[in-house]
N, C-alpha and C positions, 0 to 999 in steps of 0.2 A: 504494499499500500504506499502512496505517496505522502500521506498525512495520517497522524494518529494523535488524538487528545483524549484524555480520560479525566473525568470530573466525578468525584465522589464527596457527597456531603452526609454527615451523621448526626442525628439528634441523640444526645446521651442523657441529659437531665430531665427530658420531658419527651412527650410524644405530639406529633403534628395532628391537629384536628382536620376535619373534612374541609373547612374554609382555607386553611393553610395549603393543604394539598391541592386544592383547586387553583390557588394562586400559583403554585409551583407548576401545575399542569398548563397553565397558560404561557409559561415560559417555554416549556418543550413538550411537545406531543408524544415523542418517542422515548422520554426518559423513563427509567424504572424508579417509581415513586412508591413509597411505603409511609406509614406513620412514623418511622424513624430514619428514612434515608431518602437520598435523591442521587441517581447514578446515571451517567450518560457519557457515551462514547462517541467521537466525531471523526470520520474520514475525510470530510469536508465540511465547510462552514465552521460556525463556533457557538458558544453559549450565548444566548440572548439576555444576559444579565451579568452584573458585577459581582463576582464571588464574594468580595468584601461585605456588600450588602446583604447577601443571602445569609451569611454567617451572622451578621448583626441581628438579623430578623428571626432567623429559623434554627440554625444549626450550632453545634458545639465542636464539630471537627470537619476538616476539609483536606482533601488531597488531590493534587492535579500533576499529571505528567504529560509530556509530549514527546514525539520522536525526534525533535529537534534539540532535546536536551534539557528543557526546563523541568525542574521538580519544585513542588511547592507543597507546604503544609501549613494549615491554619488552625488555631486552636482558640476556643472561646471559654473563659473560666470566670466564676463569680468574683467580683472585686473584693468580696470579703474574705476570700480565701487566698487571692493573689491581687496585690494593689498594682495598679498601672505603674506607680512610682518604682516598685521593686523590679518590675519586669524591664522597666526602661534603663536600669543599670546595665543591662545584658544586651538588650535589643537596640543597637545603636546605628543602624544604617538601612539601606534598602535591602539587604541581605536578611536581616531580621529586624523587624519594625513592630511597634506596639501601640495601641490606642485604647481609649475607653469608649464604650458603646452602652449608654444606659448603666446597668448594675453589672456589667461585664468588662473584663479585660481580654482583648483580642491580641494574639501573638500571630504574626505572619512571617514565615521563614521560606526563602526562595534560594535555589541553587541553579545557576545556568551552566551550560557546558559550552562556552564561548569558543573554545579552541578545539572542540571535538575530540579531546583526548579520552573521554570516558565511554567504554563500551557498554551499551545498555543491556539490561537482563530482561529479555521478554519470555523467560521460561514458563512463567504461569499467566500469560495473557496480558502483560503490560502492567495495568493497574490494579486488577483484582486481587484482593487479599492484603495489599499493602498497608491501607489505612487500619484495618483490624489489628495488624501487627505493631502498629505505632500508638494506638489509643491507650493501652495501659500506661504509657510514660505521662499521659495527662493526669491520671489518677494519682501517680506519684507525685507529680508537680502540685496538685491540689493538697497533697498531705505534707507539703513542705520541702520535698526533695528538689534542689535547685540545679541538678545536673543537666536537666533539658534546656535551662536558661542559659547555662554555661556553653553548652554546644551552640546555642543560638549566637553567643558572642564569638565563638570561634568561627562561625560561619561569616560574621561580618569581618573578621580579621583575614580569613581566606580570601575575601572578595576584594580586600585592599581598602575597606571603608574605615579603618581604624588607624589614626596616626601613630607612628612608631612610638612616640613618647607617652602614650596613653597607658596608665596603669590598669592592669587587669581587675575585674570586679572581684568580689569574694569567691575563692575557689571552693566549691562544695567537696565534701568527702567522697571517697569511693569512686572517683573517676577511672581508676584503674580496673574497675570490676563493673562495668556497665551491665545492666540488665539486659535481656534479649530485646526488649522494646526500644530502649535507648540505643542499642548497637544498631537496630534497624532505621532509627531516626538518622544516626550519624552515617550509615551507609546510603540512605536515601538522599541525604543532602550533601553527600560527597565530602564529608570531613575524614581525611585519609588518617591511616593508623600512625603515621609519624607524628601528626599534630596532636592526636589523642595522647599518645605516649608522653610527649613533651609536656602537655597540659597537665597529665596525671602525676608527674613527677613532684608537684607542689601540693597534691591532694592527699589528705590524711586517710586513714583507714578506720571506719567505725563500724560498730555492729548495726545492722540495718533494723532487724526485727527485735523489739525490745524483749527481755525475759518476761514471762507471763506474770511472775510475782511482782516485777516493777511496775508493769502496766496496771496490775489490780490495785496496787497502793495508790497510783495516781488517780485512778478512777474513784477512790474513796474520798478524794479531796473535792469532787463535784457535788454541789449541795443537792438535797432532795428536789427542791422546786425546779433546778436546772435539769435534772435526770428527767423529771416528768414532762418537762418541756421537749426534751430530745426525743423521748418515747412517743409523745404525741405526733411529732413530726414524722418518725418512722411509720407511725400507724397511717399517716396521710400520704405515704408514698415517697417520702423524702429521705429514705434510708441511706442512699448513695452520698448525698451532700452531708448527712450527719456523721457517717463514717468518715469522710474526708476532713471535716471539722475536727473530730476527735483525734485523728492521726496527726493533723497539723498541730494542735494544741499541745499534745503530748511531746512531739518532735521538738517544739519550741522549749519545753521545759528541760530536755536533756541534752539539747545541742548547744555547745559553747558558742559564745558571741563570735562575730566574724573577725578574722585576723586584721591587725593593722595593715594600713595600706603600705607602709614601708617594707613589709614583708612579701610583697607581691611583685610580680614581674611586669615589664612593659611589653606592649604588642610587638614592637621591633625585636626585642630580645628573644621572644617566643619564635618569631619567624626565622631568626637567625639560628636558633637551636634546632628547629625543624630541618633548615637546610643543612646543618652540620651533621645531623642524624642520617639525612638522605645521602649526604657525600660519604659518610662512614659506611653505610650499607652498600653503596656503589663500588666503593673501593674494595670491600669485602668480597663481593661478587666478582670483581675483576681479578683479585688474587686467587680466588678460588678456580675461576676458569684458567688462569695461567697455570696453577699447580695441576689441574686436570690435563692440560695440554702437554705440560711436561712430563706427566706420567705416562700418557699416550706415545709420547716420542721415545721415552725410555723403554716402554714395552715393545715398540715398533723396532728399536734398535737392537734389543735383546732377541727378538724373533728373527731379525735378519742375521745376527751373528749365529744363532743356532742353525738356521738354514744353511749358511755358508760352511759352517763346521760339518754339517751332515753330507753336504755335496762333497767337500774335501775327503770326508771318509770313504764315500762311495768311489770316488775317483781313485784313491790309493788302494782300495780292495780291487777295482777293476784292473788297475796296472799289475798288482801282484798275481792275479789270476792269469793274466796274459802272459806272464814270465814263466809260469809252470807248464 
């Protein structure tokens, strides 16, 4: 096909009513529309709507890709769990931007393949299944895990949108052990392993899942009226939001404050470290190839010597036989 575009929108914190589904149907007569999603693929033409506006009005997650190299992920989160100001410390360019829409913070991350160096993976139909593998990272972010936001900042650094002298934002723990969902985000947005490894060098290691006993002790600090209000919200179908709020509150009580700015690195330093890491790997690859080539030459020389020795033995035997 000459063109391929994939659009997928998902509602996570609510369902779409009939009126909303009808509004979406007016945008596209061939899209797959359910109370929780809107999916469309284009081999010609384009979506007759702005994805930003659709996320603002209807959806909590969006994924887009095209066969000319554009990859895009957009997430909508309640500002009560992630403030726009917090996200703006990490989303600092066109590669990763943030804005507030009503009671939501919206994060938009875009990766372009401008030089055509990335080989696309179409092994499972292009876009199908990719957003589902990324969505769990949104739940972790709602619970206070800032690693997704740090990946957004790295995306801006990779795109050349962060001046060299800008100090990195607070580095979250456990960057060296990304979850499967966060790894999918990094892969989809083309944040390579060298940049991840350099970033993770300044990331501490902490226990992700709190011990049950510690969590139980913390839950006892919640007052009776607060617990009743939380249970009422769960009964009314807001269980996912309540879980995220509890996880975020608990994480804030056990997570130390952000490190001082003087302990962080500058964007230019990160890029220099990435370049040095790549150069070291290239040198190691070159040296390995040279060793392999030398081994092959030695093996070939040894084989030649053995062959010549064998010929010499046969010639001597033939001469001796001719003399008898």
